[in-house]
N, C-alpha and C positions, 0 to 999 in steps of 0.2 A: 873485595872486588870479585865479581863473577864474569867470566868470559864465555860466550857461547860460540862454538865454531862448528863447521861442517853441519849446519842446521838443515840438512836435507831430510827427505822422508825416511831414508834407510837408517841413519844413525846420527846421534847428536853427542857432543862432548861438552861437559860443563866443568870449568876449572875455577875453584874458589881459592883465592890467594891468601886471605887472612884467616887465621885459625879462629874457631868459634863464631864465624860469620855464616849466615844462611847459605846452604848449598841446595839449590832448587832444581829438581827434575820435573819436567812437565810434559804430559801428553793430553792436556785438557781439550785440545781441539781434535784429537784423534787417538783412540785406542788406550792402551795401558802400558805402563813402564815395564821394560825387560832389560835389566842391567847386564851389560856385557863384561865390562872391566871397571875396576875402581882402584885408584892409587892414593894412599895417604903417606906422604913423605917428600922426597926430592930425588929424582933420577936425572934431571936435566937442568943445568945451570941457567938456561935461557928462559925457562918457564917461571913466571912470577918473580923475576929477578929484582932484587933490591940492592944489588952490588955487593952483597956481603955473603952470599951463599957459596960455601966452599965444598961442602959435602954433597956428592951427587950419587951416592950408592945407598940411599936410605929409603926403605919402604916397609910398611907394616904388613906382615903376613896375615892373610885372612880378612883384609879390609873389604874385599869385594863381597865376601859372604855376609858381612855385617850390613852393607848397603843393600844387597839383594833382599835380606830378611826384612828390612824396613820399607823397601820401596817397590819391589816387584808386584805387579798386579794393580797398582794404584794409578790413578790418572795424574795426580800431583803429589810430590813427596818433597818435604823440606827436612834437612838435617844439618848438622855441623860437625866439626872435628871432635866435639865433646862426646860423641857416641863411642869413640875409641878409648879404651881404658888403659892403653899403654902408649908410650912415646917411643917411636923407633929410633930417634936420634935427638937426644937432649941438646938444646942450644942451637939447633939448626932451624932456619925458617922453612916450614913445610907448607904444602898445598894439598888440597883434595881434588882429584880429577876423576870424573866418572863418564864413561861412554855407555850409552843406552839406546835402545830402539823403542819405537811405539808400535805395539802389536794391535791389529784390529781385533776388538773383543767386545763381548757382552759382559757387563758387570752385574753382579748380584750381591746384595747385602741383606742378610737375614739376622734378626735379633735372636738372642738366646731363647731357647724353648719354642722356637718356631720352625717351620719346615721350609727348606729351600727347594724350589722347583726349577730345574734346568730343562729347557725344551728347544728343539730345533724344528725347522720346517720338514715336511715329508721328504724322505730321501737323503737327509743330511744327518750327521752324527756329531756328538759332542767331543770337543778337544779341549781339555782343561789346561790353561796356562798357569794358573796359580790359585791357591786357596789358603786362607789364614783365619784361624779361630782365636780371637783375643780381643784386644782393644788398641786402636792406633790413633784415636782422636777423642776429643771431649764433647763432640756434638752428635754422634751417631747412637741410636737406640738409648736415648736418655730419658724419655718421657716417664714420669712417675718414679724415677730412680733417685735415691738419696745420693748426695754428692760423694759420699764415701765409696760408692760403688762404681763411679765413673772417673775418678781423678787419676787412676793409673792408665795413662795413654801409651805406655811403653811395654805393653803385653803382646809380644809377637810369638806366634806359634804356627809357622808354615806347616802344612799338612799334605800328605799324599792320599789321604783317605777319600777325598772327593774324587780324585782321578781314579783311584782303585774301584770306586763304586759306579762312576758315571762315564768314564772314557769309552768312546765307541758306541754309546747308546744314543737313541733318538731323543729320549727323555729320561729324567732321573729325579728322584726325590730323596733328600737326605735331611736329617734333623740337626739343627744347630744346638748341640747340647754337650754337657760334660761327659755324658755316658757314651757319646760317640767319639769325641776328640780329646777327652781328658780335660783336666782343669789347669791351664797354664798360669792362672793368677787367681788364687782363692780370694773370694770376697769382692771380686770385680765383675760387673755385668758385662758380658762379652757379646760378640756378634761374629757371624761367618761372612767373610768377603771371598767371593769367587770371581775369577775372570776366565772366560772361556770363549771359544769360537764354534760356529756351526760349519762343518765342512762336509763336502761330498766324499764318500769313500774313495780310496786311491784308484779303484778300478771303475769309477764312474766319471761321467763328464760333469763339469761344473766348476764353480769357483767358491772359495770360502767367503763367508760373510762376517 
């Protein structure tokens, strides 16, 4: 069961009560996902209560980092508790709860061995929200690729290199390649996903787009 609360523009919270069931974050109507907090465990007996929860001081350290790695910068992200490799409290009914915002952003997806072109209107500069070089699905950049090169959809490699090269510039070109980002999953055909905004410099008038 998933419960969506506080579904305002500023923040949304999704709580999935049953383990190994889909936990869906969505900004498909606006922007990209920016995970704020994520809890896997149980710290409140009233959340997803089945009448049997006695432990309320159980949470997995680092859960938010795992969810951020998988979901930040995407318009839609689905995962489940099986992405966590350890159990913070055996025998206790746990839930996965994530709070996130939808950031207004331009998204760019570039297949391996191609060039990414980021560009803003005159007077605006690039602000990079997220960049990932790897493979997070089975449908992107697959034309002509053998199945063996696209079946690994759990290749996550968040990178600061796009921000290092493009932040604050009006336009920027960067190559989606192992020579730039390293090879996070040998034998897998990868692509570069970038989410960014075009903003006016802080000393200028105007709004971000």
